[in-house]
matplotlib code that plots the C-alpha trace (Angstrom):
import matplotlib.pyplot as plt

x = [12.1, 13.1, 9.4, 10.5, 10.0, 6.3, 5.3, 5.0, 4.9, 1.9, 1.7, -1.5, -0.4, -4.1, -2.1, 1.0, 2.0, 4.1, 2.8, 3.7, 1.1, -1.1, -4.9, -5.4, -8.1, -6.0, -5.5, -3.1, -3.1, 0.0, -1.0, 1.0, 0.4, 0.6, 3.4, 2.0, -1.8, -2.3, -4.2, -3.8, -2.4, -2.6, -4.0, -3.4, -5.0, -2.1, -2.1, 0.5, 2.7, 3.0, 3.2, 6.9, 7.8, 5.3, 6.5, 10.3, 9.8, 7.8, 10.6, 14.0, 11.3, 10.5, 14.3, 15.7, 12.3, 11.3, 7.8, 6.3, 8.0, 6.8, 3.4, 3.1, 5.3, 3.2, -0.4, -0.6, -0.3, -3.3, -6.3, -9.7]
y = [-152.6, -152.8, -153.1, -157.0, -157.8, -157.4, -157.4, -159.6, -159.2, -161.6, -161.6, -163.5, -163.5, -164.3, -166.3, -168.2, -166.8, -163.9, -160.7, -159.2, -161.7, -161.4, -160.6, -157.8, -157.4, -160.1, -158.5, -158.9, -158.3, -157.4, -157.6, -156.3, -158.5, -157.7, -160.7, -160.9, -161.0, -162.6, -158.5, -157.3, -153.3, -152.4, -153.8, -153.0, -154.7, -154.2, -154.9, -157.6, -155.4, -153.7, -156.1, -156.7, -153.4, -152.8, -156.5, -155.0, -151.6, -152.7, -155.5, -152.8, -151.1, -153.7, -154.6, -151.1, -148.5, -149.0, -150.3, -147.2, -144.9, -148.1, -147.9, -144.6, -143.8, -146.5, -146.2, -142.8, -145.1, -147.1, -146.7, -147.4]
z = [-14.3, -17.9, -20.3, -21.7, -18.0, -17.2, -21.2, -23.8, -27.4, -28.9, -32.3, -34.1, -38.6, -40.3, -42.8, -43.3, -46.5, -46.7, -46.5, -49.7, -51.4, -48.8, -49.3, -49.3, -46.3, -44.0, -40.5, -38.1, -34.4, -32.4, -28.4, -25.9, -22.6, -18.8, -17.8, -14.7, -14.9, -18.9, -19.5, -22.7, -22.1, -25.6, -28.7, -32.9, -36.1, -38.5, -42.1, -43.6, -44.1, -41.2, -39.0, -39.2, -38.6, -35.1, -34.0, -34.8, -33.3, -30.0, -29.2, -29.4, -26.9, -24.5, -24.2, -24.0, -22.4, -18.5, -18.3, -17.4, -20.5, -22.4, -22.0, -22.2, -26.0, -27.8, -26.0, -28.6, -30.8, -29.6, -32.1, -29.7]

ax = plt.figure().add_subplot(projection="3d")
ax.plot(x, y, z, "-o")
ax.set_aspect("equal")
plt.show()
């Protein structure tokens, strides 16, 4: 089953302004949440400049990869 059927991407920006004008201390959050349980599977705190690129890459892989393959690919980039 495709990953986008099992997981949802949630992006929370800490400010309303564009990333280029963001406060250097601003931290955005990107989450991958299991649809059935509502539990967070993957989580990142990102700088505003990284948030859009990360979200775009995650959306692409959610649409193209199987659920297990998606988690294997992105779990190595999760900081713990």
